[in-house]
N, C-alpha and C positions, 0 to 999 in steps of 0.2 A: 503494500499501501504507502502512498505519496506520504514523504516526509515535506510536501510542502506547505507552508501556510499563507492561507486566502483571506484578503483583507482588500478595503477599496481604494482604486488609485489615487495618488498623489500627481501633484502637476510637477514634481522633480521626477515621476517614474518616465517621461517624454521619453528622455535619451533611451533609455536600457526597452521602453516597449517600442521605440520605431527600431532598434536595432533587433529586439527579437521580431517585431515584424517582418524587417526586409531578411532576417536568418530562414525563416520559416515559409516563405513564399514559395507557391508551388503550383500548377497548373491543374493538380488535384484538387484543390479547393477555391483558387482563386481566378477570378472571371477578369481581373482586371492586369496588364501588361508587368512584368518585372519591373518593380522601380530600378529608375538610375538615377544618381545626381544629377542637380542636386537634389536630396530627399524634403518632402513636403512635409510640414511639422504631423506628427502622430496625432495632436489634440488642434484642434480648430473647432469652429461653429457647433459641428453636427458632430463631433468626436470628443467632449468633455469628460473630463477625468470622471467624474460624479457616475460617467455611463458604464464604465468599465470596473472589473475585480481582477487582481493580481495574484499568482500565485507566487511564493519566493520560496528558496531553498532555506537551509537551516543558517548558510551566511548571510541571508537578507538578498541575496542575488536571484532578479526577478527571471522566472522561468516558464512562464502562462499569463495569460489573459485570457476574458470572457467580455464581450460587450454587451449589454442590455438595455433595451428601450423599449419604451412605448411605440409599436408599433406606424400609429399615425397620430396626429394632433387630434384626433376626432375624440369628443367626451363620450360619445355610446360605444368607443373602445378599449378606453382605459384599463377595463379587466384583463387586458393581454398585455404578455410583455415578447420580445420577440429577441433572441439570440441573433445578433448580427456580428459576429467574429469570433472564433475561440481560436487560441494557438499556443501551443507548446514546445519549449526550446527540443532539439533535439535528443541533449542530454538528460530530459527528464521525461521521456515517453517511457513507455510501459513501466511507468512507476505508480498510476493511478492520478497523476497531474489533471488530465482533462475531466476522468472522472469527477474530481474532487471541484473544478472551476464548475462543473455544469449542475453540480448538485447544489453549490452554493450560488450558483445562479439562481436556481428554483426559489431556495429559501428566501433571497434577496427581494426575487417576485413576490413570493407570498407576504411576505415584510411590507410592500408596495401597497400591497391590498388587491394583486392580481390573481385572479384564479384559473387561467388559462396561459401556455406558455408553447410558442412558435418558432419555429426557424426554417431556412432554406439551406440544403446542401446538394453539392453537383451528386448526378446520379454515379459515375464511376468513382466516388471519395468510399468506398467499401467500410476502412476504418473508422470514420466519422459517425458511418451510417450503423455499423454494427454497436458503435458506444451509445448513442441517442436510441436507438430500438431497447439495448439493455438496463436505458432508465425510464422505461415506458413511452417514449416518443412512436407515433404513430406515422406512417405515410396519409398523408390526407389530400394529398394531390403533384401531380407529375404534368410537367410543361416538355412534353419529349423534342429532343436537338432546338434545347432553346439556346444553347451559348456553341458557336466554334471555338475549338481549344485545343492547341497543340494537333490541328491538324484531322479534328475528328468533332461529329455533335456529339454532345452531352445533354441530355435532362437535366433539367432543374426541378427538384424534390423537395416539397413542401410537408414536413414534418410539424407535429404538436403533442401538446400532453395534457390533461385536468393538472390543477395545483391545489384544486379545492371544489368546493359546489358552485355548480353553474346555475343553481337557482335563484331568484334576485326577486 
């Protein structure tokens, strides 16, 4: 199991998170081109520190993050949170860091009053899909061939799970 500690992101994590994001970039999970210098800031008006939870090793090194936000600004959709980014450093993979981040995101979503969690994952990203399914996420929709990545068409898979009661 993970030795990682999960905590809210701080503005001072920006450099470490940017480096982690660049180091973990892959067409397995990204629809954006590979980042090249000069690099954009990790935090901006749509990606604020309060949207992120980070995983740290025992020595305080940032080894992962998850981005958790409301999927829309609509009041009628505020009971839902969406994961829009999950990354784990290569040296922290296989130690439960991704699972710990996912569970912490669900806990944080509940703390914020959410009763439902959604995410999108590329169809060919079998490791991520297996993790999400093992944590109770189910496929709720597929956009076949939505992206053309690395020379092939790739499905965009929508997944979701409940976090509590959907009665209201």
